[in-house]
Wavefront OBJ file of the C-alpha trace (Angstrom):
o trace
v -124.012 -84.435 -26.437
v -122.385 -80.984 -25.748
v -118.710 -81.280 -24.294
v -118.190 -79.774 -20.758
v -116.420 -76.245 -20.810
v -114.141 -77.537 -17.823
v -113.189 -80.234 -20.163
v -112.277 -78.396 -23.076
v -108.743 -78.379 -24.018
v -106.488 -75.525 -22.938
v -104.204 -73.698 -25.291
v -100.489 -73.583 -23.909
v -98.755 -70.061 -24.677
v -94.927 -69.829 -23.732
v -95.417 -66.067 -23.501
v -97.525 -66.492 -20.746
v -97.583 -64.012 -17.461
v -95.543 -65.984 -15.389
v -92.673 -66.506 -17.840
v -92.383 -62.818 -18.670
v -92.085 -62.625 -15.074
v -89.056 -64.938 -14.962
v -87.444 -63.028 -17.743
v -87.978 -59.944 -16.422
v -86.437 -60.846 -12.845
v -83.348 -62.635 -14.814
v -82.639 -59.715 -16.912
v -82.867 -57.257 -13.614
v -80.448 -59.735 -11.806
v -77.936 -59.516 -14.567
v -78.143 -55.610 -14.799
v -77.612 -55.707 -10.884
v -74.623 -57.836 -11.329
v -72.785 -55.792 -13.922
v -73.368 -52.708 -12.165
v -71.676 -54.116 -8.853
v -68.932 -55.309 -11.095
v -68.600 -51.981 -12.755
v -68.683 -50.234 -9.610
v -65.833 -52.611 -8.540
v -63.840 -51.805 -11.367
v -64.137 -48.278 -11.076
v -62.809 -48.329 -7.411
v -59.970 -50.238 -7.850
v -58.966 -47.837 -10.773
v -59.434 -44.893 -8.745
v -57.126 -46.710 -6.051
v -54.332 -47.408 -8.697
v -54.683 -43.945 -9.694
v -54.198 -42.264 -6.358
v -51.271 -44.699 -5.810
v -49.588 -43.745 -9.040
v -50.091 -40.068 -8.120
v -48.202 -40.700 -4.776
v -45.534 -42.354 -6.360
v -45.175 -39.842 -8.907
v -45.201 -37.304 -6.611
v -42.549 -38.868 -4.225
v -40.586 -39.485 -7.467
v -40.576 -35.372 -8.159
v -39.659 -34.616 -4.558
v -36.841 -36.652 -4.544
v -35.676 -35.257 -8.013
v -35.970 -31.734 -6.910
v -33.993 -32.614 -3.578
v -31.262 -34.160 -6.111
v -31.297 -31.252 -8.152
v -30.929 -29.054 -5.170
v -28.060 -31.143 -3.680
v -26.244 -31.058 -6.954
v -26.309 -27.159 -7.190
v -24.974 -27.024 -3.850
v -22.109 -28.600 -4.814
v -21.443 -27.230 -7.795
v -22.108 -23.541 -6.613
v -18.854 -23.250 -4.317
v -16.078 -25.360 -2.667
v -17.173 -27.514 0.058
v -15.288 -27.683 3.446
v -13.348 -30.764 2.902
v -12.782 -33.588 0.190
v -14.577 -36.063 2.770
v -17.675 -34.099 3.041
v -17.726 -33.711 -0.725
v -17.324 -37.609 -1.065
v -20.389 -37.671 1.307
v -22.467 -35.252 -0.674
v -21.581 -37.170 -3.778
v -22.404 -40.530 -2.292
v -25.706 -39.264 -0.943
v -26.402 -38.216 -4.300
v -25.593 -41.373 -5.941
v -27.767 -42.819 -3.859
v -30.944 -40.933 -4.776
v -30.293 -41.624 -8.005
v -30.195 -45.209 -7.901
v -33.382 -45.079 -5.780
v -34.802 -43.208 -8.633
v -33.516 -45.640 -11.088
v -35.344 -48.410 -9.501
v -38.563 -46.572 -9.028
v -38.926 -45.485 -12.583
v -38.086 -49.072 -13.634
v -40.752 -50.549 -11.469
v -43.375 -47.864 -13.124
v -42.432 -49.016 -16.937
v -44.886 -50.627 -18.755
v -44.715 -52.272 -22.286
v -46.938 -49.990 -23.968
v -45.560 -46.566 -25.318
v -48.088 -44.650 -23.513
v -47.054 -45.907 -19.953
v -43.427 -44.901 -20.796
v -44.019 -41.475 -21.301
v -43.746 -40.208 -17.728
v -41.002 -42.666 -16.607
v -38.827 -41.724 -19.658
v -38.990 -37.969 -18.895
v -37.936 -38.849 -15.282
v -34.869 -40.964 -16.965
v -33.854 -38.123 -18.920
v -33.569 -35.948 -15.812
v -31.841 -38.629 -14.182
v -29.399 -38.861 -16.856
v -28.867 -35.153 -16.344
v -28.056 -35.546 -12.990
v -25.936 -38.479 -13.785
v -23.717 -36.377 -16.126
v -23.455 -33.396 -13.660
v -22.297 -35.601 -11.008
v -19.822 -37.223 -12.987
v -18.441 -33.770 -14.000
v -18.370 -32.994 -10.351
v -16.867 -36.216 -9.139
v -14.089 -35.883 -11.485
v -13.528 -32.236 -10.185
v -13.015 -33.725 -7.177
v -10.570 -35.904 -7.843
v -6.745 -34.754 -7.611
v -4.868 -34.090 -10.617
v -3.222 -37.124 -11.896
v -5.294 -39.556 -9.950
v -6.919 -40.939 -13.320
v -6.183 -41.612 -16.782
v -9.362 -41.507 -18.498
v -10.312 -38.342 -20.781
v -14.127 -38.389 -19.573
v -16.210 -40.401 -16.410
v -19.386 -42.056 -16.561
v -21.595 -42.741 -14.020
v -23.226 -45.979 -14.151
v -25.267 -48.191 -11.737
v -23.187 -50.310 -9.846
v -21.076 -52.961 -12.180
v -23.169 -52.407 -15.082
v -21.374 -49.785 -16.288
v -18.382 -52.297 -17.195
v -18.197 -54.495 -20.163
v -16.620 -58.183 -19.684
v -14.940 -59.580 -22.803
v -14.925 -56.386 -24.787
v -11.572 -55.545 -26.121
v -10.763 -52.011 -25.266
v -8.117 -49.700 -26.342
v -6.012 -48.867 -29.467
v -4.571 -45.700 -30.686
v -6.755 -44.752 -33.504
v -10.359 -46.177 -32.531
v -13.397 -45.606 -34.600
v -17.078 -45.703 -32.918
v -19.529 -46.990 -35.743
v -23.406 -46.788 -34.607
v -26.299 -47.738 -36.924
v -28.836 -45.114 -36.980
v -31.595 -46.530 -39.009
v -35.182 -46.601 -38.266
v -34.973 -50.046 -36.730
v -32.653 -48.781 -33.772
v -36.152 -47.149 -32.490
v -37.364 -50.272 -31.079
v -36.760 -54.012 -30.525
v -39.823 -54.887 -32.358
v -41.117 -54.103 -36.242
v -44.482 -53.105 -34.868
v -43.096 -50.790 -32.543
v -40.560 -49.567 -35.142
v -43.548 -48.596 -37.112
v -45.187 -46.992 -34.247
v -41.900 -44.704 -33.461
v -41.376 -43.600 -36.987
v -44.808 -41.814 -37.136
v -43.703 -39.844 -34.048
v -42.208 -36.226 -33.606
v -38.261 -36.375 -33.688
v -38.051 -35.571 -30.156
v -39.963 -38.472 -29.065
v -37.776 -40.779 -31.677
v -34.368 -39.610 -29.944
v -36.193 -40.806 -26.348
v -37.162 -44.447 -27.668
v -35.496 -46.775 -25.014
v -33.352 -49.012 -27.378
v -31.875 -45.854 -29.091
v -31.326 -44.279 -25.782
v -29.526 -47.251 -24.595
v -27.163 -47.162 -27.676
v -26.274 -43.492 -27.164
v -25.640 -44.441 -23.239
v -23.294 -47.174 -24.656
v -21.290 -44.762 -26.761
v -21.079 -42.402 -23.835
v -19.414 -44.944 -21.901
v -17.108 -46.337 -24.416
v -15.801 -42.831 -24.818
v -14.983 -42.785 -21.388
v -12.352 -45.680 -21.949
v -10.325 -43.675 -24.390
v -6.607 -42.958 -23.011
v -5.387 -39.690 -23.325
v -3.447 -39.473 -26.784
v -6.047 -41.527 -28.697
v -7.394 -40.566 -31.744
v -10.819 -41.403 -32.639
v -14.021 -40.949 -34.534
v -17.878 -41.151 -34.100
v -19.612 -42.287 -37.094
v -23.289 -42.876 -37.720
v -24.762 -44.455 -40.728
v -27.955 -45.618 -42.091
v -28.486 -45.489 -45.993
v -24.951 -43.352 -45.876
v -22.402 -42.546 -43.234
v -20.640 -39.518 -41.721
v -19.061 -38.360 -38.644
v -21.182 -36.851 -36.082
v -19.095 -34.148 -35.393
v -19.584 -31.843 -39.103
v -16.690 -31.417 -41.303
v -14.309 -34.179 -39.722
v -15.290 -36.852 -42.452
v -12.163 -38.792 -43.160
v -10.093 -37.041 -40.409
v -9.063 -38.199 -36.862
v -10.105 -36.297 -33.622
v -7.930 -36.202 -30.725
v -9.909 -37.539 -27.848
v -7.319 -35.205 -25.274
v -8.499 -32.159 -27.188
v -10.573 -29.955 -24.760
v -14.617 -30.813 -25.351
v -13.939 -32.733 -28.072
v -15.481 -36.313 -27.230
v -18.273 -34.256 -25.079
v -19.117 -32.426 -28.233
v -19.157 -35.665 -30.262
v -21.455 -37.485 -27.955
v -23.543 -34.224 -27.630
v -23.959 -34.623 -31.540
v -25.236 -38.069 -31.415
v -27.734 -37.228 -28.882
v -29.344 -35.001 -31.800
v -29.404 -37.863 -34.181
v -32.652 -39.253 -35.171
v -32.947 -42.775 -36.346
v -34.327 -43.104 -39.837
v -34.112 -44.843 -43.192
v -32.787 -48.433 -44.007
v -29.442 -50.050 -43.066
v -26.211 -49.892 -45.550
v -23.322 -51.590 -43.634
v -21.406 -51.522 -46.975
v -21.358 -47.793 -47.083
v -20.456 -47.469 -43.558
v -17.068 -49.807 -43.805
v -16.520 -47.923 -46.975
v -16.284 -44.482 -45.315
v -13.958 -45.808 -42.858
v -11.140 -46.431 -45.483
v -11.027 -42.644 -45.896
v -9.278 -42.647 -42.221
v -5.559 -42.293 -42.829
v -3.791 -44.293 -41.253
v -6.411 -46.775 -40.770
v -8.313 -47.701 -37.555
v -6.541 -50.137 -35.225
v -9.948 -50.848 -33.124
v -13.382 -50.617 -34.575
v -16.454 -50.780 -32.150
v -19.943 -51.288 -34.472
v -23.044 -51.019 -32.460
v -26.184 -52.428 -34.552
v -29.252 -54.496 -34.466
v -29.282 -56.870 -37.312
v -28.150 -57.262 -41.112
v -28.302 -54.678 -43.621
v -31.192 -54.339 -45.521
v -29.275 -52.664 -48.783
v -25.812 -52.501 -50.486
v -24.460 -49.486 -51.953
v -27.872 -48.296 -53.056
v -31.685 -49.184 -51.834
v -33.029 -52.074 -54.002
v -35.609 -50.135 -56.371
v -39.064 -51.134 -55.988
v -38.453 -53.832 -53.021
v -41.009 -53.209 -49.907
v -39.468 -56.323 -48.638
v -35.689 -57.488 -48.466
v -35.587 -61.115 -47.979
v -32.983 -62.837 -45.811
v -31.057 -64.170 -48.619
v -30.521 -60.546 -49.920
v -29.193 -59.246 -46.597
v -26.891 -61.876 -46.214
v -25.695 -61.116 -49.780
v -25.331 -57.228 -48.544
v -23.686 -58.464 -45.200
v -20.681 -60.205 -47.223
v -20.542 -57.217 -49.610
v -19.862 -55.085 -46.774
v -17.139 -57.162 -45.068
v -15.137 -57.021 -48.039
v -14.881 -53.158 -47.869
v -13.578 -53.431 -44.384
v -9.719 -52.105 -43.705
v -7.658 -55.392 -43.481
v -6.518 -56.695 -39.942
v -8.756 -54.532 -37.636
v -10.582 -56.054 -35.009
v -13.981 -55.338 -35.062
v -15.896 -55.434 -31.738
v -19.525 -55.897 -32.274
v -22.414 -54.740 -29.792
v -25.678 -56.298 -30.788
v -29.048 -55.141 -30.025
v -31.320 -57.518 -31.572
v -34.441 -56.976 -33.217
v -37.246 -59.752 -33.702
v -37.413 -61.215 -37.277
v -33.801 -61.079 -37.594
v -32.406 -64.541 -36.289
v -29.378 -64.912 -38.251
v -27.785 -61.401 -37.253
v -26.361 -63.078 -34.320
v -24.253 -65.678 -36.083
v -23.132 -63.414 -38.932
v -21.969 -60.521 -36.443
v -20.374 -63.415 -34.175
v -18.094 -64.709 -36.916
v -17.057 -61.399 -38.002
v -15.828 -60.520 -34.758
v -13.949 -63.667 -34.128
v -12.432 -63.711 -37.844
v -11.283 -60.177 -37.142
v -9.847 -60.869 -33.616
v -12.689 -58.739 -32.192
v -15.400 -59.507 -29.785
v -18.755 -59.993 -29.446
v -21.516 -58.861 -26.886
v -25.379 -58.480 -26.556
v -25.612 -56.255 -23.908
v -28.674 -56.542 -21.044
v -31.281 -53.982 -21.386
v -30.179 -52.203 -18.166
v -26.499 -51.549 -19.315
v -24.790 -49.269 -18.857
l 1 2 3 4 5 6 7 8 9 10 11 12 13 14 15 16 17 18 19 20 21 22 23 24 25 26 27 28 29 30 31 32 33 34 35 36 37 38 39 40 41 42 43 44 45 46 47 48 49 50 51 52 53 54 55 56 57 58 59 60 61 62 63 64 65 66 67 68 69 70 71 72 73 74 75 76 77 78 79 80 81 82 83 84 85 86 87 88 89 90 91 92 93 94 95 96 97 98 99 100 101 102 103 104 105 106 107 108 109 110 111 112 113 114 115 116 117 118 119 120 121 122 123 124 125 126 127 128 129 130 131 132 133 134 135 136 137 138 139 140 141 142 143 144 145 146 147 148 149 150 151 152 153 154 155 156 157 158 159 160 161 162 163 164 165 166 167 168 169 170 171 172 173 174 175 176 177 178 179 180 181 182 183 184 185 186 187 188 189 190 191 192 193 194 195 196 197 198 199 200 201 202 203 204 205 206 207 208 209 210 211 212 213 214 215 216 217 218 219 220 221 222 223 224 225 226 227 228 229 230 231 232 233 234 235 236 237 238 239 240 241 242 243 244 245 246 247 248 249 250 251 252 253 254 255 256 257 258 259 260 261 262 263 264 265 266 267 268 269 270 271 272 273 274 275 276 277 278 279 280 281 282 283 284 285 286 287 288 289 290 291 292 293 294 295 296 297 298 299 300 301 302 303 304 305 306 307 308 309 310 311 312 313 314 315 316 317 318 319 320 321 322 323 324 325 326 327 328 329 330 331 332 333 334 335 336 337 338 339 340 341 342 343 344 345 346 347 348 349 350 351 352 353 354 355 356 357 358 359 360 361 362 363 364 365 366
């Protein structure tokens, strides 16, 4: 008996028209959802860009106004000391306000720091000009410092650092690691042009610290400013092994100016740095050492070694300490870099043993 057609078993197909309709609707909903999200992200990005442009315009306007005020103050005499003090105070407030806004704009990436760092350079020039102007407004004999330094509030002062001495050496680590606080960023900076390296935040902080230290030298003090990486030399050409007079016209300014031209590079030989100090006669009676970690080599760089082990760095450090002139306080300003946890302990012991002092400055000092 033949089967009825209605009773025939129907086959099931997962790619039926109804299933394809459901899939198409789901895909369409997903695309619509992504389009909405993309539009919202673009809108927020445009708003953030507008806010940043407005903030940058405001900073630029304040910078032009500050420059104008500084130019007017430097152009000619003011009506009275009180008026000069009022104008200087106004300029100081403008600079402080700009510093706060620049700090707020600063990001973690190097690209984000390009614009704030340019503003910082302008602010630094304003501060230097204002410092000279402030010094010119002081009556003769009103102070005992050879140079002045304008900082942000009390951050221009160090607590616990033993200042003074008749023969002072400022010894600055200018190796490649002084470019950044992490090895990753050190590698990135090393591939950049020299002008960009000089603007590295860590290196600029070190230079500013040296600038501040020179303002603490008393008239009549003899000094030297040495930089070192694999070798050591004075920043003032032709003065190696000789003392410079802090009170001589323009000597300190020239030394700091030459330091600003230095580009951190190569490895670190603390031994060669301390050995260079033995050429100074008579010996220094105070040393300020600005560095970021244990040395990576002794008298010569290790041949064929790509990475220096911690034990080797300790050996290089101990060798260097034996080259120090006897009974001289070593005051250490440490700017730590990651990956060198032992440095703080070794430099602290050096400072204590030599009757010096040890500090790790905050990132906003001076």
